[in-house]
C-alpha positions in Angstrom: -35.5 24.5 9.6 -37.2 25.7 12.9 -40.0 23.8 14.8 -42.6 27.2 13.8 -41.6 27.0 10.0 -42.4 23.4 9.8 -45.4 23.8 11.1 -46.4 26.9 9.0 -45.6 24.7 6.2 -47.4 21.3 7.3 -50.8 24.6 7.6 -50.3 25.4 4.0 -50.0 22.3 2.2 -52.4 21.2 -0.2 -53.7 18.4 1.9 -54.3 20.0 4.7 -55.9 23.1 2.6 -58.4 20.9 1.1 -59.3 19.1 4.1 -59.7 21.9 6.1 -62.0 22.9 3.6 -64.1 20.1 3.4 -64.3 20.3 6.9 -66.1 23.7 6.6 -69.2 22.3 4.6 -72.4 22.3 6.3 -73.6 19.2 6.1 -70.2 18.1 6.6 -69.9 19.7 10.2 -74.0 18.3 10.9 -72.9 15.0 10.5 -69.6 15.0 12.5 -71.5 16.9 15.2 -74.7 14.3 15.3 -71.9 11.7 15.2 -70.0 12.9 18.1 -72.5 14.3 20.0 -74.5 10.6 19.8 -71.4 8.8 20.1 -71.4 10.2 23.1 -74.6 10.0 24.6 -74.8 6.1 24.0 -71.5 5.3 25.9 -72.5 7.3 29.4 -76.4 5.9 28.2 -74.8 2.2 27.8 -72.1 1.7 30.4 -74.6 2.5 33.0 -77.3 -0.2 31.8 -73.0 -2.4 31.5 -72.9 -1.1 35.5 -76.8 -2.5 36.1 -76.9 -5.4 34.5 -73.0 -6.5 34.9 -72.4 -5.0 38.8 -74.5 -6.2 41.6 -73.9 -3.3 43.8 -72.4 -0.8 41.0 -75.5 -0.4 38.7 -79.4 0.9 38.9 -82.5 1.4 37.2 -82.2 4.8 37.9 -77.9 5.1 37.2 -79.3 4.1 33.8 -81.7 7.1 33.5 -79.1 9.4 34.7 -76.3 7.8 32.1 -78.8 9.0 29.5 -80.4 11.9 30.3 -76.9 13.5 31.6 -75.5 12.1 28.4 -78.2 14.3 26.3 -77.0 17.3 28.2 -73.3 16.4 27.3 -74.4 15.8 24.0 -76.2 19.0 23.5 -73.2 21.1 24.2 -71.7 19.8 22.4 -73.5 19.3 18.6 -76.7 22.1 19.8 -75.0 25.4 17.8 -74.5 23.2 14.8 -76.3 20.8 13.6 -79.5 21.0 16.8 -77.7 17.8 18.5 -81.0 15.7 17.6 -79.3 12.4 17.9 -82.7 11.0 17.8 -83.6 9.4 14.2 -87.6 10.2 15.7 -86.7 13.9 16.5 -84.8 14.5 13.4 -87.8 12.8 11.0 -90.5 14.5 12.6 -88.4 17.9 12.1 -88.5 17.3 8.2 -92.0 16.2 8.1 -92.7 19.3 9.6 -90.8 21.4 7.5 -88.1 22.7 10.1 -85.2 20.8 8.3 -84.6 20.4 4.8 -85.1 16.5 3.9 -81.8 16.3 2.3 -80.4 16.5 5.5 -82.6 13.7 6.7 -80.1 11.0 6.2 -76.8 13.1 6.6 -78.0 13.4 10.0 -78.8 9.5 10.5 -76.2 8.2 9.3 -73.7 10.1 11.8 -76.1 8.9 14.8 -75.7 5.4 13.7 -72.7 5.1 12.8 -72.1 6.9 16.5 -74.0 4.9 18.3 -72.6 2.2 16.6 -69.2 2.9 18.3 -70.5 4.1 21.4 -71.7 0.6 21.1 -67.9 -1.1 20.1 -66.9 1.2 22.9 -68.1 -0.3 25.7 -68.6 -4.1 24.6 -64.2 -3.2 24.5 -64.5 -1.7 28.0 -66.7 -4.2 29.7 -65.1 -7.4 27.6 -63.9 -9.2 31.2 -67.1 -8.2 33.2 -69.4 -9.7 30.4 -67.8 -13.1 29.8 -67.3 -13.4 33.8 -71.4 -12.2 34.2 -72.2 -15.2 31.4 -69.6 -17.7 31.8 -68.3 -16.6 28.3 -72.0 -17.2 27.1 -73.5 -14.7 25.3 -76.7 -15.1 25.1 -80.4 -12.9 24.2 -82.5 -14.3 26.9 -82.4 -15.4 29.9 -80.9 -15.3 33.5 -77.7 -14.1 32.2 -78.4 -12.6 29.6 -75.7 -10.2 28.1 -77.6 -7.8 24.8 -80.1 -6.2 27.0 -77.2 -3.7 27.9 -77.3 -2.7 24.3 -80.2 -3.2 23.1 -84.0 -2.8 24.4 -86.5 -6.5 24.7 -89.5 -6.4 25.9 -90.0 -8.1 29.2 -92.6 -11.0 29.9 -96.0 -9.0 31.1 -95.7 -6.9 27.0 -96.8 -8.0 24.2 -95.8 -7.0 21.6 -98.0 -4.2 20.5 -98.8 -2.9 23.3 -95.4 -2.7 23.4 -95.7 -0.8 19.8 -98.3 2.0 21.7 -96.3 2.6 24.4 -92.7 3.8 21.8 -95.4 5.4 20.2 -96.9 7.5 23.4 -93.4 8.4 25.3 -91.8 9.7 22.2 -94.7 11.6 21.3 -94.2 13.4 24.6 -90.9 13.4 23.7 -91.5 15.2 20.5 -94.3 17.4 22.5 -91.6 18.4 25.5 -88.9 19.3 23.0 -90.8 22.0 21.0 -92.1 23.2 23.8 -88.3 23.7 25.8 -87.2 25.6 22.3 -90.1 27.5 21.6 -89.2 30.9 21.8 -93.3 32.0 21.7 -94.0 30.6 24.8 -92.1 29.6 27.5 -88.5 28.2 26.7 -85.6 26.6 29.3 -84.0 29.7 29.7 -80.6 30.9 28.3 -78.1 28.4 28.4 -80.3 25.9 30.7 -81.9 24.4 27.8 -78.8 21.7 27.8 -79.7 20.6 31.1 -83.9 19.9 30.8 -83.7 17.9 27.8 -81.4 16.4 30.7 -84.0 16.3 32.9 -86.5 15.2 30.3 -85.1 12.0 29.5 -84.4 11.4 33.6 -89.0 11.9 33.6 -89.5 9.8 31.0 -87.6 6.8 31.9 -88.4 7.3 36.2 -92.2 7.9 35.3 -92.2 5.4 32.0 -89.6 3.7 30.8 -90.5 0.2 32.6 -92.6 -1.7 30.0 -89.9 -1.4 26.9 -86.7 0.6 28.4 -87.6 3.3 26.2 -85.9 2.9 23.7 -87.9 6.5 22.1 -85.0 6.6 19.6 -84.2 4.2 16.5 -80.6 5.4 16.9 -80.2 4.3 19.5 -81.1 0.9 19.2 -80.6 -0.2 15.9 -77.5 -0.3 15.5 -75.9 -1.3 18.7 -78.0 -4.0 18.3 -76.3 -4.5 14.9 -73.7 -4.7 16.6 -74.3 -7.6 18.8 -75.2 -9.5 16.2 -71.5 -9.4 14.7 -70.2 -9.5 17.8 -70.9 -13.2 18.7 -74.5 -12.6 20.2 -76.0 -13.8 16.0 -79.7 -13.5 15.1 -81.2 -13.9 17.8 -80.7 -10.2 18.9 -84.0 -9.8 15.7 -85.6 -12.8 16.9 -86.2 -12.6 19.9 -90.0 -11.6 20.1 -89.4 -10.1 17.2 -89.3 -6.8 18.9 -86.9 -5.3 17.1 -88.5 -3.7 14.0 -90.8 -1.3 16.8 -87.9 0.6 17.6 -87.4 2.2 14.6 -90.9 2.3 13.2 -92.5 3.8 16.7 -90.6 6.4 17.7 -90.8 8.5 15.0 -94.8 8.3 14.5 -95.2 8.9 17.8 -92.1 12.0 17.6 -94.3 13.2 14.3 -98.2 12.8 16.4 -96.3 14.8 19.4 -95.3 17.4 17.4 -98.3 17.4 15.3 -100.2 17.5 19.3 -98.2 20.8 20.3 -98.3 22.8 16.8 -101.9 21.9 16.7 -103.2 22.5 20.4 -100.4 24.9 22.0 -98.1 26.7 19.4 -101.7 27.7 16.9 -103.6 28.9 20.2 -100.6 31.6 21.2 -102.1 35.1 20.8 -100.0 36.5 18.2 -99.3 39.7 20.4 -97.1 38.2 22.1 -94.5 38.6 19.3 -94.8 42.3 19.9 -91.7 42.7 21.5 -89.5 40.1 18.7 -90.9 42.0 15.3 -91.5 45.4 16.9 -90.8 46.6 13.0 -93.2 44.1 12.0 -96.3 45.7 14.6 -95.0 49.7 13.9 -96.2 48.6 10.3 -99.9 47.4 10.9 -100.9 50.4 13.5 -99.7 53.3 11.2 -102.4 54.3 8.0 -101.7 52.9 4.3 -101.9 57.0 4.0 -99.7 58.1 5.8 -97.4 54.8 5.0 -97.8 56.3 1.7 -96.5 60.0 2.4 -93.9 58.8 4.8 -92.7 56.7 1.7 -93.1 59.6 -0.6 -91.2 62.0 1.6 -88.4 59.5 2.6 -87.7 60.4 -1.4 -87.9 63.8 -1.7 -85.0 66.3 -0.7 -84.5 68.3 2.3 -83.0 72.2 1.6 -82.2 72.0 5.5 -80.7 75.9 4.7 -79.7 78.5 1.4 -76.1 77.7 2.3 -76.4 74.2 3.3 -76.0 70.8 1.2 -79.3 69.3 0.2 -79.5 65.8 2.8 -81.1 63.2 2.0 -83.1 61.4 4.4 -82.6 57.6 5.1 -85.7 55.9 3.9 -87.9 54.0 7.2 -86.9 50.4 7.4 -89.7 47.6 6.6 -87.2 44.5 6.8 -89.2 41.7 9.4 -86.8 40.6 12.2 -86.4 36.5 11.7 -87.5 34.8 14.5 -85.2 31.7 14.9 -86.9 28.3 14.5 -85.8 24.9 16.1 
């Protein structure tokens, strides 16, 4: 039996056919897209934090911002055409709440994001295990001068209070969602074709370098909770949930902020865009509005009438005018 024949038999086996059928389902593809894009984003992001915490001269806060920002860029390239590459439960919640995504997809997206983020935390732990124990002298601590739990999740600095941190997360996640709508709004001034991933990554970098000091800019339940849970089971213990009682803020504040940011953009910007700007995107609808109703009736009537070109030639049935409008893509 030749190798080519064996490959054909394997490709036609019932198990492989069933697996291929499952992988072609829309929700399965979206789940895997969110899983892989979030995993890649978090590996680059958490890896950059590990460099800042563990390496004396290998990392910096700017490096963290670049790691997360361009990690987001890579995630958009991986999943942008499949699921939209949310990589953020707050963004998914906002799109569902505003009717841009079906609620039945919400648990699928969030589960993929959480699993990808959890696996990324496990990957970084495995890669940096010797450095973590060398830095902390074998003690996995959450707070203090040799704390290492902050590699994986966000914690409040001493100058911040809980409710100021909550407000901070609401504001900066609102900024994130507002700018995301602007970047992807085809009726306004969106990112040029092919540049959307880079622009979104730069947005994350800008948020980090300008607003990231107070809370570490979690701005994403999928970025904070799964790695925090990983540290809980990996040896840091229950203190990861008790420290400053902060754990619930990155879970609640970002969805609230993203929803408010989306509403603000749609009301103050999206609703004020003149309708004339949509003419080029929907020319048939615009032409239909310009033609009076009486003329439209005459055209529709004439289109149903047979026209004889000549006595010796068969009659010709003209094609009816197009009336279907062109759907505009929504993010």
